[in-house]
N, C-alpha and C positions, 0 to 999 in steps of 0.2 A: 452471318458468315462465321464459320468456325475457324479460328486463327491458330496456326501452328505456334505452340508456346515453347518448344524446345529451342534453347540457345537464343532467346530473345535478347536484343540489345537494350541497354538502359533506356534510351529514348522511346523504344517501342513499349516498354513496361509503363513508363510515365504516361504515354498517350492513351494506352488502354485503361489505366486507372482513371485518368481525367475524364474519359468518355463514359465509364460505366459505374464508378464508385461515387457514393454520396460525397459531396464536398464539405466534409466536416473536420478533416485533419489538415492543418497547415504543415505540409510535409517538408523535410529538408530535401535538397536536391541530391538525393542519394538513393540508389536501389540496393537494398541489402540482399546478399546472395548466400553467404554461409558464415558460420562462426566457429571459432576454436579457442577454448579457454576464455581469456578476457578480451579477445580480439574479434572484431566483426569485419567482414570483407564485403565490398560492394561488387556489382556486376562487372566492373572494369578491373577488378583485382586489387584495388587499393585497400590497405589495411588500416583499421581504426582501433585505437585503445578505447574500449567501451566502459566508461565509468558511470553509466546509467543503468545498464543491465536490464533492458526492457522495462524501465521504470520500477526498479526494486523487485523484479520478478526472478531473473536468472541468478539465483544466489550462488550457484556453482559455476557460473559462466556458461559458455556454449559447449555443447557436445561433451559433457563430462562423462567419461567412460562408464563409471559405475551406475550413473543415472540412465544413460542411454541403454545400457544392458538391461536394466529393470523395465524400461519402456518397451523394449522388444519382447522381453519375457512375458509381461502382462498382456501385451497386444495379442500374443499367440494363445493366451489362456482364455480371457474373457474381457471384452471391451465395454459392453453395455448390456444391461438387462433392466427390466422394470423394477421400481422400488416396491412393487408388490412382493418381491422376494428378498430374503435375507442374503447378504453376501459377506464373506469372510473379510474381504479387504475393507469394506465400510465399517464393519463392527470393530476391527482392530484399530483403524485410524481414529474412530471416535474414542475408544478406550485410551489410546496413546495421548490424544490431545487433552483429555480430562486429567490423566495422570501428570501431565506436564504443567497443568494450570490449576486454578482454584475452582474450576467449574465441574458440573456433574453431567450435563447433557449437551449434545451437539446436533446441529442440523447442517447439511451440506448443500451448497448452491454452486453457482458457476462463476460469479464475479463479485467484486467488492460492493458494487452498487446493489446487487441482489441481496447480499448479506445484510447491508445496512437497511434496505427496504424491509427485510424480514425482522430485523431487530426493532425497528420502529413499530411495526405491526404487533410484535410480541409485547412490547412495552405498553402500547395502547390497550391491547386486549387485557393485560394484567390490570392496568389502571382502571378501566371501565368496569371490570369485575368488582372493584372495590367501591367505585362511585361513578355514576353516569357522566359526570363532568370531568373526571380525572383522565384527561387525554392530552394535556399540553406537553409539548416537547421543547426543551430549551437547548439550543446549540450556540455555537460561538461565531462571532464575526471572523471573516477570512478563513473559515473552515472549508473543507471539501469532503463530501460524503458520497458522491456519485451522481449519475446523470438520469436515473429513473426518477419518477415524479416526486415521491416522498423524500427520497435521499437528496434530490436536488433542492427541495424546499428546505431541508435541514441544513443545506450548505449556505453559510452566511456570507454570500457574495451576490449582491443584487444583479450583477451583469448576467448571471446564469438564469435569472428568473424572468428576464424580459421576453415579451412576445408569447407567453404561454397562457395568458388568460388567468382565470382563478386557480390559485394553488391550494393544496390541502390546507385546511385551517388549523389554528392553534399551534403554530410554530413561533417561537420567540428567540431573538438573538441577543447575546450579551458579549461584551469584550472578553477576549481570551485572557486568562491570567489575571483576572480582576475579581476577586472573591466577594468584595463588597457589593458590586453591581449585581453579581449573580444572586447574592442573598436577598437583595431588594426585589427580585422577580420571583422568588420562591413562594409558593402558596399550596393549598391543599389540592389544587387542580393540576399540579405538575405530575405527569406520569414518569418522566425521565429527563435527566440531563445527559446530553450526548456530546462527546468531545474526543479529540485526538490527543494522546499523551504527548506527542510532538506534532505541531502543525506542519504538514509537508508542503502542499500546494500553497499554503499561506506564507511560505518563506523560510521553512525549517526553523520554526519558532519553538524554543524550549521554555516551558513555564518555570516560574520560580520554584525552588525546592519547597515542598510542603503544600503547594497549590492543589495537587490532586487529592491529597489527604483531606484538605479542607472541603473540597467538593464532595468527597465521600461522606464527611460528617454532616454537611448540609442535606444531602440526600437522605441520610438516616433520620435526621431531625424532622424532615417533612414527609417521610414515608414515600419516597419516590426512588426510582431506579437510577443507577449510574451505568451508562453505556460507554465503553471505550472502543473507539474505532481504531483497530490496529491493522487495518488493511496494509498500510505502508510500514508501520513500526514493528509489526509482529514477525515471529519466526526468525529470531536471532539478530535482526538488523541493528538494534541499538546496543548490543552487548549483553542483553538478557534475552531469554527466549521470548518474553513478552515485555513491552515497555512499562506496563503498569507495575511490574516487579521492582522498578527503581524506587518507587515510593512505598512499597510493601503494603499496598492496599488490596482489597478484594472487591472488584466491580461486580455488578449483577449480570451484565451481558457484555460479551466481547465479540467483535467481528474480525475475521481474518480473510485474506485472499493472497494476491500477488505471489510472494515467495513460497507459499504453502505447496504448490504443485511443481515447483522447480522449473516452470515454463509452461506447464499445462494448466488449463482453466479450472480452478476449484476455489470455492470460498466456504466459510463456515460461520455459523452463529453458535456461540457457546453461552450457556446460561446455567445458573444454579438450579437445583431441583425445584425449589419453590417457585421460581419464575417460569421455568419450562412447562410446568403444569397448566399454565394459562392457555396453552395450545392443546386442543383435543383432536381426536381423529378427524381428518379432513379439513382442519383449520389452516393448514399450510402444506406445501408440497413442491415438487420439482420433477420434471421428466428426466433431465440429464444429471441433476445434482446428486453427487455421491455415487456415481457409477464406479464399477470395480476397477476400470482402467485408471482413472485419475486418483482414486483412493489408494490403490496399490503403489502408485508412483509417489504420492504424497507421504505415505508411510515410510517409504525408502528415504525420502528427503529428511524426515525427522530422525531416522536412524543414522543417516550419514552425518548430520549435525553433531550427534553425540559421539559417534565412532571416530570422527576426524577432528574433534576438539575445536569446532568452528567458533564457539563463543570465546575461547581463549585467543584464537587468531584475530577475531574482530576487535577485542579489547587491546591487544598488543599493537596491531597495525593502526588502530584508531589514534592512539597516542602519538605515534610517529607522523601520521597523516595530519593531525591537528597542528603539531609543531611545524611541519613543513608549510602548511597553509599560512600559519601565523607569520612566518618569515616574509611572506609576500605582502603583508600589510605595510612594510617599510617602503614599498613602491608607491604608496599613496593612491593606488588604484583599487585596492581591497580595503574596505573599512573595518570589518570584523568577521571573525569565524565563529560558528556555533553549530551545535548538534550533539548527538551521542552515537557512539559506535561507528558504524559506517553509513550513517545518515547525516551528512554534513552539509553545511551551507556557508558560502563566503559572500558577504554583502558587498556589492560594488559601490565605490564612491560616486557621488553625483557627477554627471558629465561623461561617465563611461557608458557607451552604447551597448547594452547587454545583448540584444539580438545579433548585432554585428560581430560581437566578440564570439558568440557561439558559432557563427559561420566561419570565423577565422580559425577557431579551434578545429572544426571539421576539416578545413583546408590543410591544417597541420597534423591531421590524423588522430584527433582526439574528439571523443563524443562525451560532452557533459551537457547539463540541462540548465535552463534559466527558469526560475519560478518567482512569482510575485513581482515580476518586471525588473528586479535588480539583484536577485540572489542566485549565485551559481550553486547548483545543487549537485551533490556527488552521492550516487547510490551504486557503488561498484559491487561486483560479486564478493561474497563474504570470505572467499578463500584467496583473495589477492595477497601479494607479498609486499614488503617494503620496497623492493625493486620496481614493482608496478607503480607505487606511489611516486618514486623518483622519476620514472618515465613520464608520468602524468604531469608532475610539477614542471619539468623541462618544457613539455609541449605547451603548458599553460603560460609559462613565462614568455615563450616565443610569441604566443598569441597576444599577450598583453603589451608587448614591446611595440 
């Protein structure tokens, strides 16, 4: 039966989803309808201050006029064509990303998991070219790298590995932010160490200053690659264009997604020339990856970050945001605040029901996220103002009371 979908009520949408969509998302009791700026509206017209931004995707919020105009313009020009052809948008975006980073080559995909899958493939191809046994990937406990099979295997959370049978071999897990344990696992068969500059799903965990530099030194010592997963931290989120810049290191491979397309699906693998050469013609590919539509919009995203001084705004608002959150620790409901830029976490004290608090926030018109079971995660649009922070704090206080 073909159902009339115009002006459906919230309950009709939920019923339809329940009947036809895979039961893989534990959704909130909310049907999103439209967005404007930092606000999301449901089908019943209720307004929510959205400090999750599509899980760090909508870096300019909803319906940002300059980005919306570019989407319309590019859609009217060229949406998709095969990667058999050169396209101006793809070439310019690749150049822009290389100029903004320490890398020389780019490959475009569609999601963070796809980028991480490709990064693992590239690292193993490089490693095996040096020695048949050099294929080991070391990643960290409580990491998250995606839901495709190799990316999921790299994810250091056993709960995601259950019920899948045999996983790809030669993945090893070490504690995050523990250089001594990492060193004890390093040998000549390690192809790469893969980690997040800040663990997002793991609870917004910021490593000690100098940790990433020491990881870089260990990789150099053992002739293996350093892969930084910047799916969540990349594209201005932490107050630098890329989070690895906080430690002034040069990784061998970096992955990006989320904010890169400003809401559209695009990801990227970036690598140095030396490493990128491990892939030959036909070794990797994507039907939709790097199509002119998403590349044209992603290029506009990067241009707007520069034109509108987004990095300055992130750093200025971040200081105010952290100060405001720290004031809540006096309530004895929030234990501590951590993060960088506008990727912040507030760890709840024991006894606070995190999922119940998130539902209460929604009831009070605030959308925030809970990660690692006990950490409130804030990933707002990067162009928010201090007044938006004030509004969020008031709604959070009300929800905590």
